[in-house]
ZAMARGU-4260 file (C-alpha; in steps of 0.2 Angstrom, whole numbers, plus 5000, padded with zeros to 4 digits):
<rodrens>
0) 5000/5000/5000 | 5007/5017/4995 | 5008/5031/5008 | 5006/5048/5001 | 5012/5063/5010
5) 5001/5079/5010 | 5008/5093/4999 | 5016/5106/5010 | 5008/5123/5008 | 5023/5135/5006
10) 5021/5150/5018 | 5020/5168/5010 | 5036/5173/5018 | 5046/5158/5010 | 5038/5162/4993
15) 5043/5180/4994 | 5061/5175/5000 | 5063/5164/4985 | 5058/5179/4973 | 5070/5190/4982
20) 5084/5177/4982 | 5082/5175/4963 | 5084/5194/4961 | 5099/5195/4972 | 5108/5180/4965
25) 5106/5185/4947 | 5111/5203/4951 | 5094/5211/4948 | 5096/5218/4966 | 5114/5224/4967
30) 5124/5225/4983 | 5119/5240/4994 | 5101/5241/4987 | 5090/5245/5002 | 5075/5234/5005
35) 5061/5244/5013 | 5046/5234/5021 | 5033/5246/5015 | 5039/5246/4997 | 5041/5227/4997
40) 5024/5225/5005 | 5016/5235/4991 | 5026/5226/4978 | 5021/5209/4983 | 5003/5215/4989
45) 5005/5207/5006 | 5006/5213/5024 | 5022/5217/5032 | 5022/5201/5042 | 5027/5189/5027
50) 5040/5203/5022 | 5048/5202/5039 | 5048/5183/5038 | 5057/5183/5020 | 5070/5196/5026
55) 5074/5186/5041 | 5077/5170/5030 | 5088/5180/5018 | 5098/5187/5033 | 5101/5170/5040
60) 5108/5165/5022 | 5119/5180/5022 | 5111/5188/5007 | 5105/5204/5016 | 5111/5213/5031
65) 5101/5222/5044 | 5106/5241/5046 | 5101/5254/5058 | 5087/5259/5047 | 5081/5244/5037
70) 5089/5231/5027 | 5102/5231/5013 | 5107/5218/5000 | 5124/5210/5004 | 5124/5201/4987
75) 5133/5185/4983 | 5152/5185/4978 | 5162/5172/4970 | 5170/5169/4988 | 5152/5166/4994
80) 5149/5153/4981 | 5166/5144/4985 | 5161/5144/5003 | 5144/5137/5000 | 5151/5123/4989
85) 5165/5119/5001 | 5152/5118/5015 | 5141/5107/5004 | 5155/5095/5000 | 5159/5093/5018
90) 5140/5089/5022 | 5137/5079/5007 | 5152/5068/5009 | 5147/5064/5027 | 5130/5060/5021
95) 5137/5048/5008 | 5149/5040/5020 | 5135/5038/5033 | 5124/5030/5020 | 5137/5018/5013
100) 5142/5012/5030 | 5124/5006/5034 | 5120/4988/5033 | 5106/4990/5020 | 5103/5005/5010
105) 5089/5007/4998 | 5098/5016/4984 | 5082/5014/4973 | 5075/5030/4981 | 5087/5040/4970
110) 5079/5032/4954 | 5064/5043/4954 | 5073/5060/4954 | 5085/5053/4942 | 5071/5049/4930
115) 5064/5067/4933 | 5082/5074/4929 | 5081/5065/4912 | 5063/5071/4909 | 5068/5089/4913
120) 5083/5088/4901 | 5071/5081/4887 | 5060/5096/4890 | 5074/5109/4892 | 5067/5115/4909
125) 5080/5123/4920 | 5068/5125/4934 | 5062/5107/4934 | 5080/5101/4932 | 5086/5111/4947
130) 5071/5104/4958 | 5075/5086/4952 | 5094/5089/4955 | 5091/5095/4973 | 5079/5081/4977
135) 5092/5068/4971 | 5105/5075/4982 | 5093/5078/4997 | 5088/5060/4997 | 5106/5055/5000
140) 5104/5065/5016 | 5089/5055/5020 | 5098/5038/5017 | 5112/5044/5029 | 5099/5043/5044
145) 5108/5057/5052 | 5094/5069/5058 | 5105/5084/5062 | 5114/5083/5045 | 5097/5083/5036
150) 5092/5098/5046 | 5108/5107/5042 | 5106/5104/5023 | 5088/5110/5024 | 5094/5127/5029
155) 5105/5129/5014 | 5094/5120/5001 | 5084/5136/4996 | 5100/5145/4990 | 5107/5130/4981
160) 5090/5129/4972 | 5092/5147/4965 | 5110/5144/4961 | 5107/5128/4951 | 5092/5136/4942
165) 5102/5151/4937 | 5117/5140/4930 | 5105/5127/4922 | 5097/5142/4912 | 5114/5144/4904
170) 5116/5126/4898 | 5111/5122/4880 | 5110/5103/4884 | 5106/5097/4901 | 5107/5078/4897
175) 5126/5077/4901 | 5122/5083/4919 | 5108/5071/4920 | 5119/5056/4915 | 5132/5062/4928
180) 5119/5059/4941 | 5117/5042/4934 | 5135/5039/4936 | 5134/5044/4954 | 5120/5032/4958
185) 5130/5018/4949 | 5146/5021/4960 | 5135/5023/4976 | 5128/5006/4973 | 5143/4996/4968
190) 5159/5006/4971 | 5169/5009/4987 | 5167/5023/4999 | 5182/5032/4993 | 5177/5030/4974
195) 5160/5037/4978 | 5167/5051/4988 | 5179/5056/4975 | 5166/5056/4961 | 5154/5066/4972
200) 5168/5079/4975 | 5172/5080/4956 | 5153/5082/4953 | 5151/5096/4966 | 5167/5105/4959
205) 5159/5105/4942 | 5143/5112/4948 | 5152/5126/4957 | 5162/5130/4941 | 5146/5131/4931
210) 5138/5142/4943 | 5153/5154/4943 | 5152/5154/4924 | 5133/5158/4925 | 5136/5172/4937
215) 5149/5180/4926 | 5137/5179/4911 | 5124/5188/4921 | 5136/5201/4926 | 5141/5205/4908
220) 5122/5206/4903 | 5119/5220/4916
</rodrens>
């Protein structure tokens, strides 16, 4: 018997945070730009409560900074991207090692997002590909059985979603990236821990470089 989880209703604050996150990451909101609650409330046609929630989330991610009178965009530098990916590599490698050391691991749960990656590549949908990409990697954290590790990843997942969507939009063909995930799953299943960790490191290094290239492309377009 299948068990279906109810679809989570995304709070307004999180929805607004996502929109602002996209504008900050892609440079539509430059560093130093002031974010005024009243103005954002009018722009998104909501009360100030969800705006405060959104700004609090972005402040926790380091994308905005609180000032004496309001909030300003901090932006996202190449150093920030490097730090995010070095942190992700540390977290994800631990998730992988914890998963592979368990007596029985159901690697098949990665097959569904892998299929979604291939479908998104066929459709040329950067947004769907980013969602499937993150779901593939997020399930690795679930397999680890490490509750605090999962919680830590959940805090950083939103910004990686925007970064991946921005970089995927620059890719002419997403199929190679989809097949790179198939290679990961193959090595997770049959390789050694060290082989899997090495391939994962290469995978994340490539993702970081694509994001840096995409950000350079956005900067030349402004």
